[in-house]
DRENROSE-324580 format. One record per residue (C-alpha): residue number from 1; chain; x negated, y, z negated. Coordinates in steps of 0.001 Angstrom, whole numbers. Layout:
<nuses>
+-----+--------+---------+---------+---------+
! num ! chaine !       X !       Y !       Z !
+-----+--------+---------+---------+---------+
! NUM !      A !       X !       Y !       Z !
...
+-----+--------+---------+---------+---------+
</nuses>
This chain:
<nuses>
+-----+--------+---------+---------+---------+
! num ! chaine !       X !       Y !       Z !
+-----+--------+---------+---------+---------+
!   1 !      A !   -4184 !   -6117 !  -10481 !
!   2 !      A !   -2222 !   -4849 !  -13619 !
!   3 !      A !    1374 !   -3564 !  -12856 !
!   4 !      A !     285 !     204 !  -13983 !
!   5 !      A !   -2337 !     607 !  -11433 !
!   6 !      A !   -2678 !    1624 !   -8056 !
!   7 !      A !   -2099 !   -1324 !   -5583 !
!   8 !      A !   -4562 !     383 !   -3347 !
!   9 !      A !   -7401 !    1793 !   -5530 !
!  10 !      A !   -6819 !     252 !   -9175 !
!  11 !      A !   -6857 !    3959 !  -10188 !
!  12 !      A !   -4446 !    4372 !  -13463 !
!  13 !      A !    -983 !    5457 !  -11943 !
!  14 !      A !    1079 !    7947 !  -13742 !
!  15 !      A !    3924 !   10239 !  -13207 !
!  16 !      A !    3312 !   11162 !  -10277 !
!  17 !      A !    2809 !    7647 !   -8301 !
!  18 !      A !    4418 !    6447 !   -5122 !
!  19 !      A !    6578 !    3462 !   -3756 !
!  20 !      A !    5928 !    2333 !    -779 !
!  21 !      A !    7363 !    -601 !    1030 !
!  22 !      A !    4426 !   -2764 !    2496 !
!  23 !      A !    5698 !   -6480 !    4298 !
!  24 !      A !    9100 !   -5845 !    2045 !
!  25 !      A !    7464 !   -5506 !   -1005 !
!  26 !      A !    7614 !   -2114 !   -3033 !
!  27 !      A !    4529 !   -1448 !   -4337 !
!  28 !      A !    3491 !    1949 !   -6520 !
!  29 !      A !      31 !    3606 !   -5128 !
!  30 !      A !   -1403 !    6371 !   -7138 !
!  31 !      A !   -1597 !    9602 !   -4199 !
!  32 !      A !    -740 !   10149 !    -451 !
!  33 !      A !   -3631 !    8863 !     357 !
!  34 !      A !   -3418 !    5057 !    -794 !
!  35 !      A !    -494 !    5512 !    1111 !
!  36 !      A !   -1285 !    6193 !    4147 !
!  37 !      A !   -4279 !    3720 !    3488 !
!  38 !      A !   -1425 !     678 !    3019 !
!  39 !      A !     850 !    1728 !    5750 !
!  40 !      A !   -2308 !    1806 !    8023 !
!  41 !      A !   -3807 !   -1281 !    7389 !
!  42 !      A !    -386 !   -2870 !    7731 !
!  43 !      A !      38 !   -1782 !   10637 !
!  44 !      A !   -2953 !   -2567 !   12380 !
!  45 !      A !   -2558 !   -6178 !   10438 !
!  46 !      A !    1078 !   -6340 !   12532 !
!  47 !      A !   -1029 !   -4879 !   15529 !
!  48 !      A !   -3229 !   -8493 !   15200 !
!  49 !      A !    -511 !  -10948 !   14497 !
!  50 !      A !    1482 !   -9425 !   17112 !
!  51 !      A !   -1925 !   -9574 !   20028 !
!  52 !      A !   -2514 !  -13505 !   18533 !
!  53 !      A !    1212 !  -14669 !   19674 !
+-----+--------+---------+---------+---------+
</nuses>
């Protein structure tokens, strides 16, 4: 993944980029849909990790 592409879909980032904190790290996405997708993926991963303990 390039530094100037969306962390979720690899689209080019422009001035409307959104910073999202995932797993203690900040990544940038191109739109709110990608931000929601990453947040949901993180929540699902945490749920599985918690269930495995």
